[in-house]
C-alpha positions as CSV (number, residue, x, y, z in Angstrom):
1,M,-84.0,-51.5,154.0
2,S,-84.3,-48.1,155.6
3,I,-86.2,-47.4,158.8
4,S,-88.9,-45.5,156.8
5,E,-89.5,-48.5,154.6
6,R,-89.7,-50.8,157.7
7,L,-92.2,-48.5,159.3
8,N,-94.2,-48.1,156.1
9,A,-94.8,-51.8,156.1
10,F,-96.9,-51.4,159.3
11,Q,-98.9,-48.4,158.0
12,P,-102.2,-50.4,157.5
13,Q,-102.0,-51.8,161.0
14,A,-101.2,-48.4,162.6
15,L,-104.1,-46.8,160.7
16,A,-106.4,-49.6,162.0
17,A,-105.2,-49.0,165.6
18,L,-106.0,-45.3,165.3
19,R,-109.4,-46.1,163.8
20,I,-110.3,-48.6,166.4
21,I,-109.1,-46.7,169.5
22,A,-110.7,-43.4,168.3
23,A,-114.0,-45.1,167.5
24,L,-114.1,-46.9,170.9
25,L,-113.4,-43.7,172.8
26,F,-116.0,-41.9,170.7
27,L,-118.6,-44.7,171.3
28,A,-118.0,-44.2,175.1
29,H,-119.4,-40.7,174.8
30,G,-122.6,-42.2,173.4
31,T,-122.9,-44.8,176.2
32,M,-122.3,-42.0,178.8
33,K,-125.3,-40.0,177.4
34,L,-127.6,-43.0,176.8
35,F,-126.8,-45.4,179.6
36,A,-124.7,-43.3,182.1
37,F,-121.9,-45.9,181.5
38,P,-119.1,-45.8,182.6
39,G,-120.6,-42.8,184.3
40,P,-123.1,-40.0,183.4
41,Q,-122.1,-37.3,181.0
42,P,-121.2,-34.3,183.1
43,G,-123.6,-31.4,182.7
44,L,-126.2,-33.4,180.7
45,P,-129.7,-32.3,181.6
46,D,-132.3,-34.9,182.6
47,P,-134.3,-35.8,180.5
48,I,-131.9,-35.7,177.6
49,P,-132.8,-33.1,175.0
50,T,-133.6,-34.4,171.5
51,L,-130.5,-32.9,170.0
52,F,-128.3,-34.7,172.5
53,L,-130.2,-37.9,172.0
54,V,-129.6,-37.9,168.3
55,G,-125.9,-37.1,168.9
56,A,-125.6,-39.9,171.4
57,L,-127.2,-42.4,168.9
58,I,-124.7,-41.2,166.2
59,E,-121.8,-41.6,168.6
60,L,-122.9,-45.1,169.7
61,I,-123.8,-46.5,166.3
62,G,-121.3,-44.6,164.3
63,G,-118.5,-45.4,166.8
64,A,-119.3,-49.1,166.7
65,L,-119.4,-49.2,162.8
66,V,-116.1,-47.4,162.5
67,A,-114.5,-49.6,165.2
68,I,-115.3,-52.8,163.3
69,G,-114.6,-51.1,160.0
70,L,-118.0,-51.3,158.4
71,F,-119.1,-48.5,156.0
72,T,-116.0,-46.8,157.4
73,R,-115.6,-43.9,155.0
74,P,-119.3,-42.6,154.9
75,V,-119.7,-43.1,158.7
76,A,-116.4,-41.4,159.4
77,F,-117.6,-38.5,157.3
78,L,-120.8,-38.2,159.3
79,L,-118.9,-38.4,162.6
80,S,-116.4,-35.7,161.4
81,G,-119.3,-33.5,160.6
82,Q,-121.0,-34.1,163.9
83,M,-117.9,-33.0,165.7
84,A,-117.6,-29.9,163.6
85,V,-121.2,-29.0,164.4
86,A,-120.7,-29.8,168.1
87,Y,-117.6,-27.6,168.2
88,F,-119.1,-24.6,166.6
89,M,-122.5,-24.9,168.5
90,F,-121.2,-25.6,172.0
91,H,-117.5,-24.8,172.3
92,F,-116.6,-22.0,169.9
93,P,-119.1,-19.5,171.5
94,K,-117.2,-19.8,174.8
95,S,-113.8,-18.8,173.3
96,F,-111.9,-18.9,170.1
97,Y,-109.3,-21.2,171.6
98,P,-110.0,-25.0,171.9
99,S,-107.8,-25.3,175.0
100,L,-110.0,-22.6,176.7
101,N,-113.4,-23.6,175.5
102,G,-113.2,-27.4,176.2
103,G,-113.3,-28.3,172.5
104,D,-110.0,-30.1,172.2
105,A,-111.6,-33.5,171.8
106,A,-114.2,-32.3,169.3
107,V,-111.5,-30.8,167.1
108,L,-109.3,-34.0,167.3
109,Y,-112.2,-36.3,166.6
110,C,-113.3,-34.1,163.7
111,F,-109.9,-34.3,162.0
112,I,-109.1,-38.0,162.9
113,F,-112.4,-39.0,161.3
114,L,-111.8,-36.8,158.4
115,F,-108.4,-38.4,157.9
116,I,-110.1,-41.8,158.0
117,V,-112.5,-40.7,155.2
118,F,-109.6,-40.1,152.9
119,S,-107.2,-42.8,154.1
120,G,-109.7,-45.7,154.4
121,P,-110.0,-48.1,157.3
122,G,-106.5,-49.7,157.3
123,A,-106.2,-53.3,158.2
124,W,-108.6,-55.4,160.2
125,A,-111.8,-53.9,158.8
126,V,-115.0,-55.6,157.8
127,D,-114.9,-53.4,154.7
128,K,-111.7,-55.1,153.6
129,R,-113.1,-58.7,153.7
130,K,-113.6,-60.4,150.4
131,A,-117.1,-61.6,149.6
């Protein structure tokens, strides 16, 4: 058995690890905006504007759903779109380059969640449980 075949055997678990870690990190952005946990979102005005409140709720609820693997594909599609909008509304106007405009994370989240839309949740997902 080749090394590629051996590694391919763990593809569902590796995908699940990517899904869970990305979703938990994403969820933390929502908790920072809504609850100032583990600390407040830097630069966030007080009171929180409606657009940021909606984004925070999407991050919190969507991150939790993707982390447990429930409604994974449609929620990942929503989260990918949110990050595309966030990038072009808040980062792109500052500079074309993500490394200069602070949009690295938004681009990565966008494409990780888009990948999950097409790949599915991997192992350890509520979506995979048999009824």
